C-alpha positions as CSV (number, residue, x, y, z in Angstrom):
1,M,74.5,119.1,116.7
2,R,74.4,116.9,119.8
3,K,73.3,119.8,122.1
4,Q,70.4,120.5,119.6
5,I,69.2,117.0,119.6
6,I,69.2,116.9,123.5
7,A,66.9,119.7,123.5
8,I,64.7,118.3,121.3
9,I,64.4,115.5,123.6
10,T,64.2,117.6,126.6
11,A,61.5,119.7,125.1
12,F,59.1,117.1,124.0
13,A,57.1,117.2,127.0
14,L,56.1,120.6,125.6
15,V,55.5,118.9,122.1
16,L,51.8,117.8,122.7
17,S,50.9,121.5,122.9
18,L,52.4,122.2,119.6
19,M,49.8,121.1,117.2
20,P,50.8,121.8,113.5
21,N,47.0,122.7,112.8
22,A,43.7,121.3,113.6
23,K,43.7,119.2,110.8
24,A,47.1,117.8,111.7
25,A,45.4,116.7,114.9
26,D,42.5,115.2,114.0
27,E,44.9,112.7,111.4
28,L,47.2,112.2,114.4
29,T,45.0,111.7,117.3
30,G,44.9,108.1,118.7
31,L,47.7,106.6,116.6
32,T,49.8,104.3,118.2
33,L,52.9,106.5,117.3
34,E,51.2,109.6,117.8
35,D,53.7,111.2,120.3
36,E,56.6,110.5,118.2
37,M,55.1,111.8,114.9
38,R,54.1,115.3,116.8
39,A,57.6,115.5,117.7
40,M,59.0,115.3,114.5
41,L,56.7,117.6,112.9
42,A,57.3,120.1,115.8
43,Q,61.1,119.9,114.9
44,G,60.5,120.2,111.2
45,I,62.2,116.8,110.4
46,I,59.0,115.6,109.1
47,K,56.9,118.3,107.2
48,G,53.5,118.2,106.1
49,Y,51.8,118.7,102.9
50,S,51.1,122.2,101.3
51,D,47.1,121.0,101.9
52,G,47.9,120.8,105.5
53,T,47.6,117.2,106.2
54,V,50.5,115.0,107.0
55,R,49.3,111.6,106.3
56,P,50.7,109.2,108.8
57,K,50.1,106.3,107.2
58,D,51.3,107.2,103.7
59,D,54.3,105.4,102.3
60,V,57.8,107.0,102.1
61,T,60.3,106.8,99.3
62,R,63.9,106.5,99.2
63,E,64.2,110.6,98.8
64,Q,61.8,111.6,101.7
65,F,64.0,109.5,103.8
66,A,67.1,110.7,102.6
67,A,65.7,114.2,103.8
68,F,64.4,113.0,107.1
69,I,67.7,111.3,108.4
70,A,69.5,114.7,106.9
71,R,67.4,116.9,108.9
72,A,67.9,114.6,112.2
73,M,71.6,114.6,111.9
74,D,72.0,118.0,110.5
75,L,74.0,117.0,107.7
76,P,75.3,119.8,105.1
77,E,73.6,119.7,101.9
78,S,75.8,118.5,99.2
79,E,75.2,117.8,94.9
80,P,75.1,114.1,94.5
81,T,76.5,112.0,91.7
82,F,73.7,109.6,91.1
83,I,72.5,109.9,87.3
84,D,68.7,109.6,88.3
85,V,68.0,112.4,90.7
86,N,66.3,115.6,89.2
87,K,68.9,118.5,90.2
88,S,65.6,120.8,90.4
89,S,64.1,118.4,93.2
90,A,63.8,120.2,96.7
91,L,65.4,117.3,98.2
92,V,68.7,117.1,95.7
93,G,70.6,118.5,98.6
94,S,69.8,116.1,101.3
95,I,70.2,113.4,98.8
96,G,73.6,114.6,98.1
97,A,74.2,114.7,102.0
98,V,73.6,111.2,102.5
99,Q,75.5,110.0,99.9
100,Q,78.5,112.2,101.1
101,A,78.0,110.6,104.5
102,G,77.6,107.0,103.1
103,I,74.8,106.0,104.9
104,M,72.5,105.8,101.6
105,K,74.2,104.6,98.6
106,G,72.7,103.7,95.1
107,T,72.8,101.0,92.8
108,L,75.6,99.9,90.7
109,D,74.9,101.5,87.5
110,L,74.8,105.1,89.9
111,R,71.1,105.1,90.3
112,F,69.7,106.4,93.5
113,Q,66.1,105.5,92.8
114,P,64.5,108.4,94.6
115,T,61.0,107.5,94.0
116,K,61.1,104.2,95.3
117,K,59.0,103.4,98.1
118,I,61.7,102.6,100.9
119,S,61.5,98.9,102.5
120,R,62.0,98.0,106.2
121,E,65.4,96.4,105.2
122,E,66.7,99.4,103.7
123,M,65.6,101.5,106.3
124,A,67.2,99.3,109.1
125,I,70.4,99.4,107.0
126,T,70.4,103.1,106.8
127,M,70.3,103.6,110.5
128,G,72.6,100.8,111.1
129,R,75.0,102.9,109.1
130,V,74.1,106.0,111.1
131,L,75.0,104.3,114.2
132,K,78.2,102.8,113.1
133,M,79.2,106.4,111.8
134,E,78.2,108.2,115.4
135,A,79.8,105.2,117.2
136,L,76.4,105.3,119.5
137,I,76.6,103.1,122.5
138,I,73.6,101.1,123.2
139,K,72.9,101.0,127.1
140,E,71.6,97.2,128.1
141,P,71.3,96.2,124.5
142,V,68.5,93.4,124.2
143,Q,69.1,90.1,122.5
144,I,67.2,89.5,119.8
145,I,66.1,86.6,117.9
146,I,64.7,87.7,114.0
147,A,62.5,84.3,113.1
148,D,62.3,85.7,109.7
149,A,65.9,86.2,109.1
150,S,66.0,84.3,105.4
151,S,63.5,86.8,103.9
152,F,66.3,89.4,104.2
153,F,67.9,90.4,100.9
154,S,71.4,91.1,102.2
155,D,73.6,90.3,105.2
156,E,74.1,94.0,106.1
157,G,70.2,94.0,106.2
158,R,70.1,91.3,108.7
159,Q,72.8,92.5,110.8
160,A,71.4,95.8,110.9
161,A,68.0,95.0,111.7
162,Q,69.7,93.0,114.8
163,T,71.7,96.0,116.0
164,I,68.9,98.4,115.8
165,A,66.1,96.2,117.3
166,S,68.4,95.4,120.1
167,A,69.0,99.3,120.3
168,K,65.3,99.5,120.4
169,I,65.0,101.8,117.2
170,M,63.1,99.7,115.2
171,N,60.8,97.2,116.3
172,G,59.5,93.8,115.0
173,Y,56.1,92.3,114.7
174,E,54.5,89.7,116.6
175,V,56.8,89.6,119.5
176,N,56.9,87.2,122.0
177,K,56.4,87.7,125.5
178,A,59.9,87.9,126.6
179,E,60.4,90.2,123.5
180,S,63.0,88.5,122.0
181,T,61.9,87.2,119.1
182,Y,60.5,89.2,116.2
183,N,59.1,88.8,112.7
184,F,61.0,91.8,111.3
185,K,59.1,92.0,107.9
186,P,62.0,93.2,105.7
187,K,60.2,93.5,102.5
188,D,57.1,95.8,104.2
189,I,57.2,99.2,103.0
190,S,57.8,101.8,105.7
191,K,55.3,104.5,106.6
192,R,55.4,108.0,107.9
193,D,54.1,107.5,111.5
194,Q,57.0,104.8,111.7
195,V,59.7,106.5,110.3
196,S,58.7,109.3,112.8
197,A,59.0,106.9,115.7
198,V,62.3,105.4,114.3
199,I,64.0,109.0,114.1
200,F,62.7,109.7,117.4
201,R,64.2,106.8,119.0
202,Y,67.5,107.4,117.4
203,L,67.6,111.0,118.5
204,E,66.5,109.8,122.1
205,L,69.6,107.2,121.8
206,V,71.8,110.4,120.7
207,A,70.6,112.5,124.1
208,A,71.2,109.4,126.0
209,Q,74.9,109.2,125.3
210,P,77.4,109.9,128.1
211,A,78.7,112.9,128.2
212,P,82.3,112.9,126.8
213,E,85.3,112.9,129.2
214,P,87.0,116.0,129.6
215,T,90.5,116.0,127.7
216,P,93.4,116.4,129.7
217,N,96.2,118.8,128.7
218,P,98.1,117.2,126.2
219,V,101.4,116.2,127.3
220,P,104.0,116.9,124.6
221,T,105.1,114.3,122.4
222,P,109.0,114.3,122.1
223,P,110.1,114.2,118.4
224,V,111.3,111.3,116.9
225,D,114.7,110.4,116.0
226,P,114.5,109.7,112.2
227,T,118.0,107.5,112.4
228,V,116.7,105.4,115.1
229,Y,114.5,102.1,114.9
230,Q,111.9,100.4,117.2
231,V,109.4,97.7,116.9
232,A,105.6,97.5,117.5
233,S,102.7,95.0,118.4
234,I,99.1,95.6,118.2
235,K,97.0,96.2,121.6
236,D,93.4,97.8,121.2
237,G,93.3,98.0,117.4
238,A,96.4,100.2,117.0
239,L,100.1,99.6,116.6
240,V,102.0,100.3,120.2
241,K,105.9,100.7,120.0
242,T,108.4,99.2,122.8
243,A,110.4,101.5,124.6
244,T,113.7,100.0,123.4
245,V,115.8,101.9,120.6
246,Y,117.9,100.2,118.0
247,K,120.5,102.2,116.6
248,T,121.1,99.4,113.6
249,Y,118.4,98.1,111.1
250,D,119.6,94.4,111.9
251,E,119.4,94.6,115.8
252,A,115.6,95.9,114.8
253,L,115.2,93.3,112.8
254,A,116.1,90.6,115.2
255,A,113.2,92.2,117.7
256,F,111.0,92.4,115.0
257,N,111.1,88.6,114.1
258,S,109.4,88.0,117.6
259,S,106.2,86.5,116.7
260,T,104.4,89.1,118.9
261,M,105.9,92.0,116.6
262,K,104.0,93.2,113.8
263,A,105.8,96.5,112.6
264,L,109.1,97.8,112.4
265,Y,109.5,101.8,112.4
266,K,112.5,104.0,111.4
267,G,112.0,107.3,113.2
268,S,107.9,107.8,112.5
269,D,107.7,105.6,109.5
270,I,106.9,101.7,109.3
271,I,109.2,100.2,107.2
272,K,108.4,96.8,107.5
273,V,105.4,94.5,108.5
274,K,104.8,90.8,109.2
275,S,101.8,90.9,106.3
276,G,99.7,93.4,104.9
277,I,99.7,95.9,102.2
278,A,101.3,99.2,100.9
279,Y,100.1,101.9,99.0
280,A,101.6,104.9,97.3
281,A,102.4,107.4,100.0
282,D,101.0,111.2,100.4
283,K,104.3,113.0,100.5
284,T,103.0,116.5,99.7
285,L,100.2,118.1,101.2
286,N,97.7,119.7,98.5
287,V,99.7,118.5,95.8
288,V,98.8,114.5,93.9
289,D,102.0,112.8,94.3
290,T,103.4,109.9,92.2
291,T,105.3,106.8,93.8
292,T,108.3,105.6,91.3
293,V,108.7,101.7,91.3
294,Y,112.3,100.7,90.3
295,N,113.8,97.4,89.0
296,S,116.3,96.5,91.1
297,T,117.5,97.6,95.0
298,S,119.7,100.4,93.4
299,L,116.7,102.5,93.1
300,T,117.7,104.2,90.0
301,N,116.1,102.7,87.1
302,Q,112.0,103.6,86.6
303,L,109.9,100.0,86.1
304,T,106.6,102.2,86.3
305,Y,105.1,104.4,88.3
306,T,101.7,105.0,90.3
307,T,99.9,107.6,92.1
308,E,99.3,108.4,95.7
309,G,96.6,106.4,97.6
310,R,97.0,103.0,95.2
311,E,97.1,99.9,96.9
312,L,100.4,97.6,96.1
313,K,101.0,94.4,97.1
314,Y,103.6,94.1,99.7
315,N,106.2,91.5,99.0
316,G,108.8,92.3,102.0
317,S,111.1,95.0,102.6
318,G,114.9,95.8,102.8
319,P,117.0,98.1,104.9
320,D,116.5,100.8,102.1
321,Y,113.7,99.7,100.1
322,V,110.0,98.0,100.0
323,I,109.5,95.3,97.6
324,V,106.1,95.8,96.2
325,Q,103.8,94.3,93.0
326,V,102.4,96.8,90.8
327,G,100.0,95.6,88.2
328,G,101.9,92.4,87.1
329,S,105.4,93.3,88.1
330,I,107.6,93.2,91.2
331,G,109.8,95.9,91.6
332,Y,111.6,98.1,94.7
333,A,110.0,101.6,96.3
334,K,111.6,104.1,98.7
335,H,110.6,103.7,102.3
336,S,109.6,107.6,101.8
337,D,107.6,106.7,98.9
338,V,105.5,104.1,100.3
339,D,103.1,103.6,103.4
340,L,102.8,100.3,104.9
341,T,99.4,98.7,106.9
342,P,99.6,95.5,109.0
343,S,96.9,93.0,108.2
344,E,95.5,93.6,111.1
345,L,94.6,97.0,110.6
346,I,93.4,97.2,107.0
347,T,90.0,99.1,106.8
348,G,89.9,99.1,103.0
349,R,90.7,97.3,100.1
350,D,90.7,97.3,96.4
351,R,88.5,94.6,95.0
352,Y,86.5,93.2,91.6
353,V,83.0,92.1,92.0
354,K,80.6,90.2,88.9
355,N,77.4,91.9,89.1
356,G,73.8,90.7,88.1
357,S,74.4,92.1,84.7
358,G,77.6,89.9,84.1
359,M,79.7,92.7,84.0
360,L,83.0,93.2,86.3
361,N,83.2,96.3,88.4
362,H,86.3,97.0,89.9
363,Y,85.9,99.2,93.4
364,V,89.1,101.4,93.8
365,Y,89.8,102.3,97.4
366,N,92.2,105.0,97.8
367,H,94.3,104.7,101.0
368,V,95.0,108.1,101.7
369,T,91.8,109.6,101.1
370,K,89.8,106.6,102.6
371,R,87.2,106.8,99.6
372,S,86.2,104.3,97.3
373,D,84.9,104.5,94.0
374,F,84.2,102.4,91.0
375,Y,83.9,101.5,87.2
376,T,83.1,98.8,85.0
377,V,86.0,97.0,83.0
378,G,83.7,95.3,80.9
379,P,82.7,91.5,80.6
380,A,83.4,89.3,83.7
381,P,85.3,86.2,83.5
382,S,82.4,83.2,83.6
383,E,84.5,81.4,86.6
384,L,83.6,84.2,89.0
385,T,80.4,84.2,90.8
386,A,78.2,87.2,91.1
387,F,77.9,89.5,93.9
388,V,81.3,87.8,95.7
389,D,84.5,89.9,96.3
390,Y,87.7,88.8,94.5
391,Y,91.2,90.5,94.6
392,S,93.4,91.4,91.9
393,Y,96.5,93.7,91.4
394,D,97.1,93.2,87.4
395,G,93.4,93.4,86.5
396,V,93.9,89.7,84.8
397,Q,94.8,87.3,87.7
398,F,91.8,87.1,90.2
399,Y,92.1,85.6,93.8
400,N,89.1,85.0,95.8
401,N,90.6,86.0,99.2
402,S,92.4,88.9,100.2
403,N,95.9,87.0,101.1
404,L,96.0,86.7,97.1
405,T,96.5,82.9,97.3
406,G,94.7,80.1,95.2
407,L,94.5,81.5,91.8
408,Q,90.8,81.7,90.7
409,T,91.3,82.5,87.1
410,T,93.3,84.2,84.4
411,Y,91.4,86.5,82.0
412,Y,92.6,89.4,80.1
413,P,90.1,92.1,79.3
414,Y,89.5,92.0,75.6
415,F,89.7,95.7,74.8
416,Q,92.8,96.0,77.3
417,F,94.9,93.9,75.4
418,Q,93.7,94.1,72.2
419,S,96.2,95.7,69.9
420,V,95.2,99.5,68.9
421,R,96.7,98.1,65.4
422,Q,93.5,96.1,64.9
423,P,91.1,98.5,62.8
424,S,87.6,99.3,64.3
425,N,84.7,98.0,62.3
426,Y,82.9,101.5,62.9
427,T,82.2,103.9,60.3
428,A,82.6,108.1,61.3
429,E,78.9,108.4,61.2
430,E,78.6,105.2,64.0
431,L,81.5,107.2,66.1
432,D,79.5,110.2,66.0
433,A,76.5,108.6,66.7
434,Y,77.9,107.4,70.0
435,I,79.7,110.7,70.9
436,M,76.4,112.3,70.4
437,N,74.3,109.6,72.6
438,I,76.9,109.8,75.4
439,L,77.0,113.8,75.5
440,A,73.1,113.6,75.6
441,E,73.2,111.0,78.6
442,K,75.7,113.4,80.4
443,Q,73.3,116.6,79.8
444,A,70.4,114.9,80.9
445,T,71.9,114.0,84.4
446,G,71.3,117.8,85.5
447,I,75.0,117.8,86.4
448,T,76.2,121.3,86.0
449,R,79.2,120.9,84.1
450,Y,77.4,118.7,81.4
451,K,74.8,121.2,81.0
452,D,74.9,122.1,77.0
453,A,77.4,119.2,76.4
454,T,75.6,118.4,73.1
455,V,76.7,121.5,71.6
456,N,80.0,122.4,73.7
457,S,81.8,119.0,73.8
458,K,84.8,119.3,71.9
459,L,84.1,115.5,70.9
460,V,81.4,116.9,68.6
461,G,81.6,115.7,64.9
462,L,85.1,114.3,65.7
463,G,84.3,110.7,64.1
464,S,85.5,111.6,60.3
465,Y,88.8,112.4,61.7
466,L,89.1,109.5,63.7
467,K,88.8,107.1,60.9
468,E,91.1,109.3,59.0
469,M,94.0,108.9,61.4
470,E,92.9,105.1,61.6
471,G,93.8,105.0,58.2
472,L,96.8,107.1,57.8
473,H,98.6,106.0,60.9
474,R,96.8,102.2,62.1
475,V,96.1,103.3,65.4
476,N,92.0,102.1,66.4
477,A,90.0,104.8,65.8
478,M,87.4,103.4,68.7
479,F,90.5,103.5,71.0
480,I,91.5,107.1,70.3
481,L,87.6,108.0,71.0
482,A,87.7,106.0,74.4
483,A,91.0,108.0,75.5
484,A,89.6,111.2,74.7
485,I,86.2,110.5,76.4
486,H,88.6,109.3,79.6
487,E,91.0,112.1,79.6
488,S,88.6,114.9,78.8
489,D,85.2,114.1,80.7
490,H,83.6,113.6,77.2
491,G,85.2,116.7,75.9
492,I,84.0,119.4,78.4
493,S,87.0,119.1,80.7
494,A,88.7,122.9,81.2
495,N,92.2,121.6,79.1
496,S,89.4,120.8,76.2
497,L,87.2,123.5,76.3
498,T,90.0,126.4,76.6
499,K,93.1,124.3,75.2
500,N,91.8,121.9,72.7
501,N,93.5,119.1,74.6
502,I,91.3,116.2,74.9
503,F,94.2,114.0,76.0
504,G,95.6,115.5,78.9
505,I,98.9,115.9,77.1
506,K,101.7,117.6,79.3
507,V,98.6,117.6,82.2
508,F,100.7,116.3,85.3
509,D,99.2,115.1,88.6
510,S,100.7,118.0,90.1
511,S,99.7,120.7,88.3
512,P,96.3,120.0,86.3
513,E,95.8,123.1,85.2
514,Q,98.8,123.1,83.0
515,G,99.0,121.3,79.5
516,T,99.7,121.7,76.0
517,K,97.6,124.3,74.0
518,Y,96.5,123.4,70.5
519,L,94.9,125.9,68.0
520,K,92.0,123.1,67.2
521,V,91.2,119.9,68.5
522,E,92.2,118.0,65.4
523,D,95.7,119.1,66.3
524,S,95.8,117.4,69.7
525,V,94.0,114.0,68.4
526,N,97.4,114.1,65.9
527,A,99.7,114.6,68.5
528,F,98.2,112.0,70.5
529,V,98.4,109.6,67.4
530,T,101.9,110.6,66.0
531,K,103.8,111.8,69.2
532,Y,102.6,109.5,71.6
533,I,101.1,106.3,70.5
534,N,103.2,105.9,67.3
535,G,106.2,107.9,68.8
536,N,107.4,107.3,72.1
537,Y,104.8,104.8,73.3
538,G,104.1,101.9,70.7
539,P,106.6,100.8,68.4
540,Q,109.9,99.4,69.4
541,T,111.7,102.6,68.7
542,G,110.0,104.6,71.2
543,A,111.6,105.1,74.6
544,Y,108.7,104.1,76.6
545,A,107.7,101.2,74.3
546,K,105.7,98.2,76.3
547,G,103.5,97.0,73.8
548,M,100.5,98.4,71.4
549,I,97.8,98.0,73.8
550,P,95.8,100.4,76.8
551,G,97.3,97.4,79.2
552,N,98.3,97.8,82.8
553,K,101.3,98.7,85.0
554,S,103.0,95.9,83.4
555,V,102.3,96.1,79.5
556,G,101.2,98.6,77.0
557,F,100.6,102.5,77.1
558,N,99.8,102.2,80.7
559,V,103.2,101.4,81.9
560,H,104.5,104.9,81.4
561,Y,101.5,107.2,80.0
562,A,99.6,107.6,83.1
563,S,99.9,107.4,86.8
564,D,96.9,105.9,87.6
565,P,97.6,102.4,87.5
566,H,94.0,101.5,86.2
567,W,94.0,104.0,82.9
568,G,94.3,101.1,80.7
569,S,91.2,98.7,81.8
570,K,89.1,102.2,82.4
571,I,89.7,103.0,78.6
572,A,88.8,99.4,77.7
573,G,85.7,99.9,79.5
574,H,85.0,102.9,77.5
575,M,85.7,100.7,74.5
576,Y,83.4,98.1,75.4
577,R,80.3,100.7,75.8
578,I,81.0,102.2,72.6
579,D,81.0,98.4,70.6
580,T,78.1,97.4,73.0
581,F,76.2,100.6,71.9
582,L,77.0,100.6,68.3
583,G,76.1,96.6,67.5
584,S,79.1,94.5,69.3
585,K,81.2,94.4,65.6
586,D,84.7,94.5,67.3
587,Y,84.5,92.8,70.7
588,K,86.6,89.7,70.3
589,Q,87.0,89.9,66.4
590,A,90.7,89.3,66.8
591,N,93.0,86.3,67.7
592,L,95.1,87.6,70.8
593,A,98.5,86.4,72.0
594,V,101.6,87.6,74.1
595,T,105.1,87.2,73.8
596,N,106.6,84.4,76.7
597,H,110.0,85.2,76.4
598,T,112.1,87.4,78.7
599,G,114.5,88.2,76.1
600,V,114.9,90.1,72.9
601,V,111.8,88.7,70.4
602,N,112.8,88.9,66.7
603,A,110.1,89.7,64.3
604,R,110.7,88.8,60.9
605,Y,109.5,89.5,57.1
606,A,108.9,85.9,56.5
607,P,108.7,82.5,58.5
608,E,112.3,81.8,58.6
609,V,115.6,82.5,60.3
610,S,118.1,84.4,58.1
611,S,119.7,87.9,58.3
612,I,117.2,89.3,55.4
613,T,114.3,88.3,56.7
614,L,114.5,90.4,60.3
615,A,112.0,93.3,60.2
616,F,112.7,94.4,63.8
617,T,113.2,93.3,67.4
618,Y,111.0,93.5,70.5
619,K,113.1,94.7,73.4
620,A,113.5,92.4,76.4
621,K,111.1,93.4,78.7
622,D,109.8,92.3,82.2
623,I,106.7,89.9,81.3
624,G,105.6,90.1,85.0
625,F,104.4,88.1,87.6
626,N,103.7,84.1,86.1
627,K,105.2,85.3,83.3
628,I,102.2,86.4,81.4
629,F,102.8,90.1,80.8
630,G,104.9,89.8,77.3
631,Y,104.4,91.9,74.1
632,P,100.5,91.5,72.9
633,L,100.0,90.6,69.3
634,V,96.8,89.6,67.0
635,V,97.4,86.8,65.2
636,V,96.4,87.1,61.5
637,E,97.9,83.5,60.2
638,E,99.7,80.7,61.1
639,M,101.7,78.2,58.9
640,Q,104.6,75.5,59.4
641,G,107.9,76.9,58.2
642,T,110.9,75.3,56.8
643,D,112.6,74.8,60.1
644,G,109.7,72.8,61.3
645,Y,108.3,75.5,63.7
646,V,104.6,76.9,63.6
647,W,105.1,80.4,62.8
648,Y,102.2,83.3,63.6
649,K,101.6,86.3,61.0
650,V,101.0,89.2,63.4
651,L,100.1,92.8,63.1
652,S,103.5,94.9,63.2
653,D,104.1,97.4,65.9
654,Q,105.8,99.4,63.5
655,V,104.5,102.7,62.0
656,A,102.4,102.5,59.0
657,P,102.5,101.2,56.3
658,A,104.6,98.5,57.8
659,D,103.3,95.1,56.7
660,P,102.3,92.2,59.6
661,V,105.4,90.0,60.6
662,W,106.3,86.5,61.5
663,I,106.8,85.4,65.1
664,R,107.8,81.9,66.1
665,S,104.9,80.2,68.3
666,D,107.2,78.4,70.8
667,I,107.6,82.2,71.8
668,V,104.1,83.3,71.6
669,T,101.2,82.2,74.0
670,K,97.7,82.6,72.5
671,I,94.7,84.3,74.9
672,S,91.7,81.7,74.8
673,Y,88.3,83.2,75.2
């Protein structure tokens, strides 16, 4: 690509003779930016209109600019994921290309706004990302003062304008005599001739880049003995091992404790850092691996598990294990299952942002693929400030710095922590109305897999069966629907369409094509409710019982049902969207609470302690960091017992037709909203 660009610049002396046509020449002749626009027209980066005009003073839209920069960079076309991009548009491949490259992004609700006119600030941001992505060297940069810096919408815009003005790619207005102070006018709309000049100057900068140094023949790297230890410091943005080799962990640890050392290696693996993050390792190529977190250093009893690339809080290391926090629980993982990154070398993080609509967006960074995605949890805590990054490993305790010190707030997203024993207020007809609405929205995106979703989706007409299951088995119908939407991609996944399996039953990360086949979709719903929620994952008789909520990696179904540590919060997000669409009749309708006792908790038929009142016993469980992840409850009544204690009447975790039970209030913490 760079050779082609250099050829463009070298051939520019011939461009003046390459007039597109007489009318185009008439339009361009005498323009300040005539030469730059002719060059871009000649190379096909800027194109004319069907009537033969080029319209140099027309405004440029976001989709047009996407096409211009994609052509200039020779980016491969790609299908975008924005919901407002017409898939039949001639520019759809260019929009996908700039999205894939990460140089043009959309809004938080996944809109690109293709026909919106692009401002100078937006163009500056895009070109700033291009320069950063291509690591272009700016020779003799000019020190620029932007006089109207306060007019920019974002810090990225201000910084990008400074960079590209310094590189002489975009100029400002009302330049002083020293050409060092500009009014950038970030809100002004970019014109076609201005965009031509910007791209032309960018290509000039590319052409002026120094030739790469010849690569010397590589010196073979001797294999690393996997049994020996070394320590490393950071130099020039990378870890550099010392030459000394240690035979034992204790010897290496003594050297590591030096203030300049940042990492301790065993063989080629980092097993300890001074500070940093951990993440689940990619252990096998082309297979999605999982990392098991154990409840002790013996590394035998599973606490939970998580999928590769997911961020874990690093709490330290021993010779044979790493101490990590997943969700709200602290456990131990094998060195081979976890990778560590020192604080100084972290390039991406999980983060939470309260958007302008008051919703909480979770940006999930995959440390293996180095890509970030986001989903909406639901309403954000009122204590959070909009458009500020917050950090949390459990989705409940939020911090305003990446070191996770100084707790900002504790907030339980409602549907993530509401017991599914609480019934939904919505009818079958209302649930069906939501299903058809969301399928119509998906179909309207034009994305190939959603073609005819309103006809083909396995969710169509499912409302009455969901309510029937709710009545028979006391599992919230809206939760069942939300889980199906999440697991089946709205009922159009391959397992849904070919196997009537809308819950990913027996579908594993390493073999997504597998999965149980059902005669009809209702059989899949029945299995999910009776064998999983009311079987192994909910009641205290179940092997994986951690509470009757979607939850996280410390409490609820998410602990063992799904490797994705954010499965529970994603389900909660779907429940909130369903509820909002249908009139908000379920949100915050129940009084939520959690147990706060680390040992067993007795649930009783009556508010008194005796051998005949014992209904069942909650097994002892880890209640997590800061002891806030006990068993979830829905409180329906409270009263003073004969023993002097206040007792709470709560919905029973046991299978229907179990009646509510009583738990003493001193081992319960109410959740306040």
